[in-house]
N, C-alpha and C positions, 0 to 999 in steps of 0.2 A: 504494499499500499504506499510505504514511504517513497519507494521508487516512482510510483505512478504520481503521486503529489508533487514530488520534486521535478518531474519532467513537465507536468502541467504548469507548474510555477515558472519553470525556466522558459517555456513557450511564451507565456503571458508577460514575463519581464521584458521580452524583445519585442513582441507583437502585440498591439491592442487588438482584442477579440471579444466580441459579443457572446453571450450565452450560447447561442446556436453554433457559432463558428468554433468555439473552444470545445463544446461537447462533441461536435461532429468529428473531431480528431480521435475520439475514443468511442465511436458509435458501435463498434463490434463488441464492446464490453457491457454487460448488464442489459439484457434484451428486455423489452417491455417499457422502456422509458424513451422519451423524446430527447433529441440532442439538447434542446433548451433546458430540460430537466438535469441532464448530465452536467451541462455547463455551470448551472446554478448550483449544483451540488458540490462541484469541485471548488467553486469560488467561495462557497460557504464554509468548506473545510479549511481553505487557505486563510479566510478571515478569522476563524476560530484559532487556527495554529498562530496566526500573527498577533492576535490579542493575547493569547496564552504566553507568547514569548516576549510580549512588549516590543515587537519589531515594527517600528514606524515606517521604515523603508517598504516593507511588504504591504503595509496598509496603503501606502501611497501608490504602489503599483497597482493594487487591486482597485483603488479609486480611479486612476487615469486610465491604465490599460484594460481594466476589468469592467469599468463603468459601474461600479457598485455603490449605491447610495450609503449603505451602512459603513462601507470603508472610507467613504469621502468625509462622513460625519466624524469617524474617529480620527482620521488624519487632520481635520480641522481643528480638533481639540488639542492635538499634539503641536501643530505647525501655526495655528492662528489664522490660517487661510484654507479656503476649500480648494482642493486640486480640481483643474479642469479636465473633464472627461475627453479622451482621444477617440476618434471615430475607428470602428472596427476595420483592420487592415484588409480582410477579405471581402466583407459585404458592404462596407461603408455604412453600416447600421440599417441596411435595408431589410434585413431579417428581423422583424418584431411583430408582435401580435396585432397591433393596431393596423399595420399595413396589410396583413393577411386577411383581417376581417373586412377592411375596406374594399380590398379586391374581391374577396369572396362574395360579398353582397352584390357587387356589380355582375360578377359571373353568373351567380344564381338567378338574378334578374334576366340576364340574357338567355341563359338556358330555358327559361320558363316558355319561350317561344318555340321550343323544339320537343319532339316525342323521342324519349330515349329510355332504356332500361339499365344499360350499363354505360360506363364512362372510363376515360383515362385522362390523367393530367400530365402534361409534359412541361418542361421549362426550357426557356431560351436563355443561355448564359454566355456572355462573352468569354473568350478564351483567356483574357487577361486575368479574370477571377480565378479560373483553374491554375493559372501560372503562379498567382500569388500563393494559393493553397498549397501547390506542389512544393514551392520553395520552402514553406514552413515544414512540411513533412519530411523533405529531404534533409533540412538542417538538424532536425531532431530525431530522425530515424523513426518516425511515427508509422505504425503498420496497422492501426486499428480504425482507421478513418473510413468514411464513405463519400460518394460524390455529393457535391454542393446541391445538385439538382434535387436530391431526395428530400431535403428539408422543405423546399418550395412545393413539390408534388404532394408530399405527405400532409402538410398543413393545409393546403387548399383542398385536396382530396376529402379530408375529414370533414371540412365545412360543406362541401358539395353533398357528400354522402348523408350527412345529418339532416340537411334541408330537403333533399329530394327523395331519400330512401333508396337511391340507385346504388348498385354495386360496381366496385372497381373490376375492370376486365382487362388484363395486359395483353391478350391475343387479339380479340376481335370485338373492340368496344364499339358501341353505337355512335359514340360521339367522344371527340378529344378536345381538351382545353389546353392550349399552349400558353403559358404565363411568362411574361417578362418582368421580373420583380424589380429590376432596376429602372425600367421605363414606366413601371406601374401600369402596364398594359397587358391585353391577352387577346387571343383569337379563338374562335370556335370553328372546329372542323368536323362536321358530321360525316360518318362512314357512308359510302354509297349503299343504296339498296339495290339489290340484284333481282330481276324477275325473269323467269325463264318460261318458254312456251314455244309454240309452233304457228306459222303463218301460212295461209294460202293466198296466191296472188292471182287476180281474175282479169287483169288487164294486160294488153300487149304494148302498152305505151307508158309504163310505170317503172322507173329505176328503183333500185333497193335503197340507195342513199341519195343524197342531194347531188344533182348533176349540173355543174356550172356551164355557162355558156361557152361553146367552143371558141367563140371569137374574142369575148372580153374576159373569160375565165373569172366571172363572178363580179366584175366591176360595174357592169351594166352598160348596155349599148343598144342602138336602134334595132339590131337583129333580134335581140332578146326582149324588146319592149322594156328596156332598162331594169329587168328583174334580176339580171345576172345569172339566169337559169335556163337550161334546156326544157326542163319539165316543171310544172307548177307544184308538184309534191313528189313524195317518195314513200316507199314502205316504212323506212325508219321513222319519218316524221308522222305518218298516219298512226303508228303505234306509239312513238315516243311522246309526242306533244301532249295527248290527253293524260299520259301517265305522270308527265312533268306537273301538270296542273293538279292532279289528285294527290300526289306526294308533296306538293308545294316545293319542288325541287328547283335548282338554278340551271339545270340542263341534263343532257342525257348523252350516252354513247351506246350505238347499237352493234352488237356483235352477233354474227349469223354463222351457220355451219356452211360457208361458201356463199357465192353470189350467182343469181341468175341473169341473163341478158335482160335488157329492157323489154324486149319483145317476147320474153318467155313467160309462160304461166307456171304457177306452182299448184299442184293438186294433191289428191291423196290424203296422207296424214299431215303434209305440210313441211315446211323447212324449219329446223329448230334455231331458236335465237335465244340470247340473253340480253336483256335491257339493263344497262347500268345507269341509275339515276344518281346525279351528283348533287351533293349538299342538300339532301332533302330535310324538311322541317317535320314531315310525318313519315312514319316507318311502317304502319300497320293500316291497311285499308281492305275494304272488300273487293277481292280480285275478280269475283263474278260479275260485280257491277262495272268494274273497270273494263272487263271483256265486252260487256254489252255496250258500253260507251264507245269503245274503239270501233266495234263493228258497226254501230249506228252512224257514227261520224265519217266512216271511210267511203260511204257512198257506193258501196258494191265493189270497191277496187281491191279491198283486202279483208280477210277474215282471220282472226286469231282465235286460238283455242289452247286450253290446258294451261292457263297462266298460274304460276305458283312461285313462291318466294325461293330464290337460289343463292349461291354464294360466289364469291370470287374465285374460289377453287373450280367451281363448275364452268365459270366464264373462261377460265384459262384452259380447262380441258376441252371446251368446245372449240377454241382457237388452235390448240396444238393438234387436235385430232381431225380437223376439217381437211387437210391435204390427203389423209388416208382413208376418209369416210367413203363408204360405197354409196353411189348414187345411181338412180335409174331414170332414164329420160325416154319419152315418146317423141319421135322426130318424124314429122310429116314432110316429105320431100316430093317435089315435082321436078322431073327431069327433062332434058331436051328431047330425048328419044325413049321409045318404050323399053320397058324393063320385063324380062321374063323370069319365071321361078328358077330356071337353072342358073342364071347369072346371079340371082339373090343367094343361091345356096353357096356360091363361091365366097360371097361377102361373109355369111354366116361361119364358114369354115375358117377363112383367112383371119377373122377377127376374134376367134374363140381364144381367150387368155393370151392375146396378143399385146405386146409392149409397143406403144405408140411413141414415136419421137416427134416432138412438137417444138419447132421454133417459135418464138413469141409471135402470135398472129399479127398481121399487118394492121388490122383494125384497132389493136390496143397498144401498138408499138410505141405510140407517143406517150403513154403513161405507164408502160411496163419495161422492164430490163429486157434487152434482146438476148436471149439465151435458149438453150435446148432443154425441154422438160420431157421426162420419160414417165408415162402413165400407162396404166394397165386397163385394157378393156377385157372384161370377163366373159361377157356374152352379148350377142346380137341376135335379135329375132326380126325377120322381115316378112312383111305381108303387103301384097299388091292390093291397093285400094281403088284404083281406077287407071285410065289410060295415062302412062307415064308418071303415075303417082304411086309412092310406096310409104308405108309407116314403118319405121325401125324402132325397136325397143332396145335400148343400149344400156347395159348394166356395167359401170365402169368405176375406176378410181377417182376420188375427188381431185378437182383441179384440171381435169381434161377439158379442153375446148371442143365441145360436141360438134359445133357447126363446122369446125375446121376438120373434124374427122370425117365429116360428109364431103366438104368441098376440096380438101387437100391444101387449100391456101397457097396455090401456086407452087406446090412442091415443098412447102414449109412443114406440112404434116405428112408423115409417112408411117405405115401405109394409110390410105384413105378409101372411103367408099367410092368416090368418083374415080380414083385410080384403078380400083379393082373392076369396076363395072365399065370403064372407059365411056363414061357418060357424064355430062355436065349438069349439076343441079341448077335450077332457075328460080326456085322458091323453096324456103325452109321454114317450117313452123315448129318451135321447140316447146316442150312442156316437161317440167320436172314432176315425176310421179312418185318418187320415193327417195328419202335421205335417211340412211342407216346411221344415226349419230350415236354417241356414247349412250349407255343404257338409261342413265339418269336423265337424259335429255330427249 
């Protein structure tokens, strides 16, 4: 005990420290106490020791560097003048209950506008603060300390928990409060809400996401009517904007298991997606009602189904597995010349489990890197539907450009249906009929 007390006194003799900053140097000793309580206990023991020994110099150090009122009173009796307290070397006297309560009240008032069940408090601390504390620990070989941030997060966290009844969650909090004790400020960061589901697309003139004008790239020009867009809306907006309103969010990001062409339909069970709602003020709403709202407002362009709450993990799984997801397409093709059953059988055989080498299609080369992609076609079924017309049902690996599988894209896709048939397609209509996404989606 004497060794610990002498160390604490030696630290205080050289560096003015408040109760929090002195106690924090011994935070790993005596669990269940705050650093303020540890600091006060050490200073009280020093005061008693100094009084018992009649050591006026120690009283003066406790008064000046320790900021203790009782020590200042005793020193005044001895020296006839009250010693002036020095500011804390580490925090500059920013760690004190009054400031914590003042900030806590402001934070709790701001949090009342958000729905949350769990929270986490973070702290923003300048590197100079850590450098000052590290120099003290290095000078005295102190090994029982903890991070400066812990005092801030612990004290503010207790106030929030007491006022709201919410629990701290270190892994996936609903909301995070980042406190800057030195600037007496804070910011609130709500975690995103993730909604998973599937969508069907009923229009052949609807992009999945916002499509900027080809001429002005979103700035607005005469060609696009100064809208900056090629199309007035998109699948992502039809789904995302009503959700933003319902969750009182500041924005959204749309994640889907691949994307279809503007002129392609999506039928069957639909394409899986995860909607990420950013900085929401609400976290739980009736998803059946949201489904109804989206479908009613879509004007028949889109249908969503199976909305449910998801997670960031599911969103990442959707994005990571999309290139390998198995997808099935129905492709209606009109050719220049008639097509017979014998020719189609060659297509079916040639493309069974075939690896297709696709150089980036000319139609997307402006916005995609020019490279060769290798994708697998697992199965093709072909049915003659009329003069020069064929329906192909293609089951393939995600990421395959299916239109180019039909056309060959001037030799950039090999093999291709056009090449095998020696027949040029003049019209193609594409429909997504199946997306085999990860099981949870």
